[in-house]
Biotite code that builds the C-alpha atoms (Angstrom):
import biotite.structure as struc

atoms = struc.array([
    struc.Atom([80.110, 73.859, -33.824], chain_id="A", res_id=1, res_name="MET", atom_name="CA", element="C"),
    struc.Atom([82.127, 74.880, -36.851], chain_id="A", res_id=2, res_name="VAL", atom_name="CA", element="C"),
    struc.Atom([85.307, 76.667, -35.854], chain_id="A", res_id=3, res_name="ARG", atom_name="CA", element="C"),
    struc.Atom([88.858, 77.243, -36.922], chain_id="A", res_id=4, res_name="GLU", atom_name="CA", element="C"),
    struc.Atom([91.034, 74.492, -35.518], chain_id="A", res_id=5, res_name="ALA", atom_name="CA", element="C"),
    struc.Atom([94.157, 75.420, -33.576], chain_id="A", res_id=6, res_name="PRO", atom_name="CA", element="C"),
    struc.Atom([97.445, 75.175, -35.485], chain_id="A", res_id=7, res_name="ALA", atom_name="CA", element="C"),
    struc.Atom([98.988, 71.731, -35.237], chain_id="A", res_id=8, res_name="GLY", atom_name="CA", element="C"),
    struc.Atom([95.846, 70.036, -33.923], chain_id="A", res_id=9, res_name="CYS", atom_name="CA", element="C"),
    struc.Atom([94.988, 66.442, -34.701], chain_id="A", res_id=10, res_name="THR", atom_name="CA", element="C"),
    struc.Atom([92.049, 66.134, -37.092], chain_id="A", res_id=11, res_name="TYR", atom_name="CA", element="C"),
    struc.Atom([90.314, 63.684, -39.380], chain_id="A", res_id=12, res_name="ALA", atom_name="CA", element="C"),
    struc.Atom([89.234, 64.493, -42.926], chain_id="A", res_id=13, res_name="ALA", atom_name="CA", element="C"),
    struc.Atom([86.215, 63.215, -44.811], chain_id="A", res_id=14, res_name="LEU", atom_name="CA", element="C"),
    struc.Atom([86.285, 62.404, -48.515], chain_id="A", res_id=15, res_name="SER", atom_name="CA", element="C"),
    struc.Atom([82.845, 61.704, -49.976], chain_id="A", res_id=16, res_name="TYR", atom_name="CA", element="C"),
    struc.Atom([80.544, 62.298, -52.932], chain_id="A", res_id=17, res_name="VAL", atom_name="CA", element="C"),
    struc.Atom([77.916, 64.998, -52.478], chain_id="A", res_id=18, res_name="TRP", atom_name="CA", element="C"),
    struc.Atom([75.692, 63.782, -55.287], chain_id="A", res_id=19, res_name="GLY", atom_name="CA", element="C"),
    struc.Atom([72.786, 65.952, -56.425], chain_id="A", res_id=20, res_name="GLN", atom_name="CA", element="C"),
    struc.Atom([71.226, 66.276, -52.989], chain_id="A", res_id=21, res_name="LEU", atom_name="CA", element="C"),
    struc.Atom([71.104, 69.425, -50.950], chain_id="A", res_id=22, res_name="SER", atom_name="CA", element="C"),
    struc.Atom([73.044, 69.285, -47.708], chain_id="A", res_id=23, res_name="GLN", atom_name="CA", element="C"),
    struc.Atom([73.997, 71.598, -44.892], chain_id="A", res_id=24, res_name="LEU", atom_name="CA", element="C"),
    struc.Atom([76.809, 73.874, -46.046], chain_id="A", res_id=25, res_name="ARG", atom_name="CA", element="C"),
    struc.Atom([78.829, 76.706, -44.607], chain_id="A", res_id=26, res_name="LEU", atom_name="CA", element="C"),
    struc.Atom([77.673, 79.898, -46.333], chain_id="A", res_id=27, res_name="THR", atom_name="CA", element="C"),
    struc.Atom([77.348, 83.556, -45.441], chain_id="A", res_id=28, res_name="LYS", atom_name="CA", element="C"),
    struc.Atom([73.785, 82.884, -44.290], chain_id="A", res_id=29, res_name="SER", atom_name="CA", element="C"),
    struc.Atom([74.614, 79.775, -42.183], chain_id="A", res_id=30, res_name="THR", atom_name="CA", element="C"),
    struc.Atom([77.928, 81.008, -40.751], chain_id="A", res_id=31, res_name="TYR", atom_name="CA", element="C"),
    struc.Atom([76.517, 82.707, -37.644], chain_id="A", res_id=32, res_name="LYS", atom_name="CA", element="C"),
    struc.Atom([74.406, 79.682, -36.653], chain_id="A", res_id=33, res_name="GLN", atom_name="CA", element="C"),
    struc.Atom([77.053, 77.051, -37.389], chain_id="A", res_id=34, res_name="LEU", atom_name="CA", element="C"),
    struc.Atom([79.866, 78.862, -35.580], chain_id="A", res_id=35, res_name="THR", atom_name="CA", element="C"),
    struc.Atom([78.013, 79.425, -32.312], chain_id="A", res_id=36, res_name="LYS", atom_name="CA", element="C"),
    struc.Atom([78.294, 76.949, -29.450], chain_id="A", res_id=37, res_name="LYS", atom_name="CA", element="C"),
    struc.Atom([75.812, 74.136, -30.041], chain_id="A", res_id=38, res_name="GLY", atom_name="CA", element="C"),
    struc.Atom([75.241, 75.251, -33.627], chain_id="A", res_id=39, res_name="GLY", atom_name="CA", element="C"),
    struc.Atom([76.231, 71.879, -35.029], chain_id="A", res_id=40, res_name="LEU", atom_name="CA", element="C"),
    struc.Atom([75.712, 68.474, -33.482], chain_id="A", res_id=41, res_name="SER", atom_name="CA", element="C"),
    struc.Atom([75.041, 64.905, -34.561], chain_id="A", res_id=42, res_name="VAL", atom_name="CA", element="C"),
    struc.Atom([71.363, 65.626, -33.828], chain_id="A", res_id=43, res_name="GLU", atom_name="CA", element="C"),
    struc.Atom([71.260, 68.451, -36.410], chain_id="A", res_id=44, res_name="CYS", atom_name="CA", element="C"),
    struc.Atom([68.435, 67.492, -38.802], chain_id="A", res_id=45, res_name="ALA", atom_name="CA", element="C"),
    struc.Atom([70.038, 69.187, -41.830], chain_id="A", res_id=46, res_name="GLU", atom_name="CA", element="C"),
    struc.Atom([73.340, 67.339, -41.431], chain_id="A", res_id=47, res_name="LEU", atom_name="CA", element="C"),
    struc.Atom([73.828, 64.500, -43.920], chain_id="A", res_id=48, res_name="SER", atom_name="CA", element="C"),
    struc.Atom([74.029, 60.905, -42.635], chain_id="A", res_id=49, res_name="PRO", atom_name="CA", element="C"),
    struc.Atom([77.541, 60.622, -44.067], chain_id="A", res_id=50, res_name="CYS", atom_name="CA", element="C"),
    struc.Atom([78.815, 63.590, -42.040], chain_id="A", res_id=51, res_name="VAL", atom_name="CA", element="C"),
    struc.Atom([76.885, 62.505, -38.927], chain_id="A", res_id=52, res_name="LYS", atom_name="CA", element="C"),
    struc.Atom([78.423, 59.033, -39.067], chain_id="A", res_id=53, res_name="ASP", atom_name="CA", element="C"),
    struc.Atom([81.891, 60.491, -39.545], chain_id="A", res_id=54, res_name="THR", atom_name="CA", element="C"),
    struc.Atom([81.387, 62.744, -36.521], chain_id="A", res_id=55, res_name="MET", atom_name="CA", element="C"),
    struc.Atom([80.411, 59.653, -34.524], chain_id="A", res_id=56, res_name="THR", atom_name="CA", element="C"),
    struc.Atom([83.543, 57.794, -35.655], chain_id="A", res_id=57, res_name="VAL", atom_name="CA", element="C"),
    struc.Atom([85.727, 60.767, -34.692], chain_id="A", res_id=58, res_name="CYS", atom_name="CA", element="C"),
    struc.Atom([84.090, 60.989, -31.279], chain_id="A", res_id=59, res_name="GLU", atom_name="CA", element="C"),
    struc.Atom([84.642, 57.274, -30.631], chain_id="A", res_id=60, res_name="LYS", atom_name="CA", element="C"),
    struc.Atom([88.290, 57.591, -31.687], chain_id="A", res_id=61, res_name="LEU", atom_name="CA", element="C"),
    struc.Atom([88.870, 60.676, -29.553], chain_id="A", res_id=62, res_name="GLY", atom_name="CA", element="C"),
    struc.Atom([89.507, 62.954, -32.538], chain_id="A", res_id=63, res_name="ILE", atom_name="CA", element="C"),
    struc.Atom([88.148, 66.396, -31.681], chain_id="A", res_id=64, res_name="ASN", atom_name="CA", element="C"),
    struc.Atom([88.290, 67.994, -35.119], chain_id="A", res_id=65, res_name="PHE", atom_name="CA", element="C"),
    struc.Atom([86.831, 66.938, -38.463], chain_id="A", res_id=66, res_name="LEU", atom_name="CA", element="C"),
    struc.Atom([87.548, 68.619, -41.781], chain_id="A", res_id=67, res_name="TRP", atom_name="CA", element="C"),
    struc.Atom([84.758, 68.248, -44.308], chain_id="A", res_id=68, res_name="THR", atom_name="CA", element="C"),
    struc.Atom([84.515, 70.526, -47.316], chain_id="A", res_id=69, res_name="ASP", atom_name="CA", element="C"),
    struc.Atom([80.793, 71.309, -47.013], chain_id="A", res_id=70, res_name="ALA", atom_name="CA", element="C"),
    struc.Atom([81.305, 72.756, -43.536], chain_id="A", res_id=71, res_name="LEU", atom_name="CA", element="C"),
    struc.Atom([84.889, 74.020, -43.685], chain_id="A", res_id=72, res_name="CYS", atom_name="CA", element="C"),
    struc.Atom([84.799, 75.931, -46.966], chain_id="A", res_id=73, res_name="ILE", atom_name="CA", element="C"),
    struc.Atom([82.493, 78.926, -47.301], chain_id="A", res_id=74, res_name="LYS", atom_name="CA", element="C"),
    struc.Atom([80.569, 77.636, -50.289], chain_id="A", res_id=75, res_name="GLN", atom_name="CA", element="C"),
    struc.Atom([79.401, 81.044, -51.502], chain_id="A", res_id=76, res_name="ASP", atom_name="CA", element="C"),
    struc.Atom([82.791, 82.771, -51.140], chain_id="A", res_id=77, res_name="ASP", atom_name="CA", element="C"),
    struc.Atom([84.780, 82.229, -54.366], chain_id="A", res_id=78, res_name="PRO", atom_name="CA", element="C"),
    struc.Atom([88.093, 83.317, -52.817], chain_id="A", res_id=79, res_name="ASN", atom_name="CA", element="C"),
    struc.Atom([87.676, 81.021, -49.819], chain_id="A", res_id=80, res_name="ASN", atom_name="CA", element="C"),
    struc.Atom([86.683, 78.104, -52.075], chain_id="A", res_id=81, res_name="ARG", atom_name="CA", element="C"),
    struc.Atom([89.644, 78.645, -54.397], chain_id="A", res_id=82, res_name="GLU", atom_name="CA", element="C"),
    struc.Atom([92.119, 78.822, -51.521], chain_id="A", res_id=83, res_name="THR", atom_name="CA", element="C"),
    struc.Atom([90.887, 75.587, -49.963], chain_id="A", res_id=84, res_name="TYR", atom_name="CA", element="C"),
    struc.Atom([90.577, 73.725, -53.254], chain_id="A", res_id=85, res_name="ILE", atom_name="CA", element="C"),
    struc.Atom([94.182, 74.608, -54.074], chain_id="A", res_id=86, res_name="GLU", atom_name="CA", element="C"),
    struc.Atom([95.239, 73.175, -50.695], chain_id="A", res_id=87, res_name="ASN", atom_name="CA", element="C"),
    struc.Atom([93.168, 69.983, -50.617], chain_id="A", res_id=88, res_name="MET", atom_name="CA", element="C"),
    struc.Atom([96.247, 67.770, -50.981], chain_id="A", res_id=89, res_name="GLY", atom_name="CA", element="C"),
    struc.Atom([97.837, 69.370, -47.944], chain_id="A", res_id=90, res_name="THR", atom_name="CA", element="C"),
    struc.Atom([94.601, 69.189, -45.947], chain_id="A", res_id=91, res_name="ILE", atom_name="CA", element="C"),
    struc.Atom([94.214, 65.458, -46.549], chain_id="A", res_id=92, res_name="TYR", atom_name="CA", element="C"),
    struc.Atom([97.911, 64.673, -46.129], chain_id="A", res_id=93, res_name="SER", atom_name="CA", element="C"),
    struc.Atom([98.053, 66.333, -42.697], chain_id="A", res_id=94, res_name="ARG", atom_name="CA", element="C"),
    struc.Atom([94.967, 64.563, -41.348], chain_id="A", res_id=95, res_name="ALA", atom_name="CA", element="C"),
    struc.Atom([95.673, 61.846, -38.797], chain_id="A", res_id=96, res_name="VAL", atom_name="CA", element="C"),
    struc.Atom([92.899, 59.870, -40.505], chain_id="A", res_id=97, res_name="LEU", atom_name="CA", element="C"),
    struc.Atom([91.028, 60.284, -43.769], chain_id="A", res_id=98, res_name="THR", atom_name="CA", element="C"),
    struc.Atom([87.674, 58.570, -43.959], chain_id="A", res_id=99, res_name="ILE", atom_name="CA", element="C"),
    struc.Atom([86.646, 57.755, -47.510], chain_id="A", res_id=100, res_name="VAL", atom_name="CA", element="C"),
    struc.Atom([82.910, 57.233, -47.821], chain_id="A", res_id=101, res_name="ALA", atom_name="CA", element="C"),
    struc.Atom([82.806, 54.911, -50.804], chain_id="A", res_id=102, res_name="ALA", atom_name="CA", element="C"),
    struc.Atom([79.377, 53.346, -50.210], chain_id="A", res_id=103, res_name="ALA", atom_name="CA", element="C"),
    struc.Atom([76.328, 54.799, -51.905], chain_id="A", res_id=104, res_name="GLY", atom_name="CA", element="C"),
    struc.Atom([75.919, 57.537, -54.461], chain_id="A", res_id=105, res_name="LYS", atom_name="CA", element="C"),
    struc.Atom([75.385, 60.607, -52.278], chain_id="A", res_id=106, res_name="ASP", atom_name="CA", element="C"),
    struc.Atom([75.461, 62.045, -48.761], chain_id="A", res_id=107, res_name="THR", atom_name="CA", element="C"),
    struc.Atom([72.284, 60.202, -47.739], chain_id="A", res_id=108, res_name="LEU", atom_name="CA", element="C"),
    struc.Atom([74.347, 57.033, -47.484], chain_id="A", res_id=109, res_name="THR", atom_name="CA", element="C"),
    struc.Atom([76.016, 56.891, -44.127], chain_id="A", res_id=110, res_name="GLY", atom_name="CA", element="C"),
    struc.Atom([79.120, 54.908, -43.265], chain_id="A", res_id=111, res_name="LEU", atom_name="CA", element="C"),
    struc.Atom([78.341, 51.190, -43.209], chain_id="A", res_id=112, res_name="PRO", atom_name="CA", element="C"),
    struc.Atom([78.820, 49.715, -39.746], chain_id="A", res_id=113, res_name="GLY", atom_name="CA", element="C"),
    struc.Atom([78.410, 52.984, -37.818], chain_id="A", res_id=114, res_name="VAL", atom_name="CA", element="C"),
])
């Protein structure tokens, strides 16, 4: 489920290339579904392989929160997008781990070895 993480929590961040493909995003129309219990899981068909693999890595490492821009920034809210984009350096610098998905050209490429 997508939710606001508690202040001071330990989280991982994902840095990856979206490419031209459509992927599951947090928007006004997806907010209600994604923020309800069970609304997002590794089994979610619309979730990109890259994000799924990163969720798996976090689970195996015992990291309960993952920050990924597609699901943590309301993509159709210009004010929300601007605020988060301005703070990307802080978001990544405070993550306990940043996973950089450098393989492939888009979100269809998962993390090699996962």
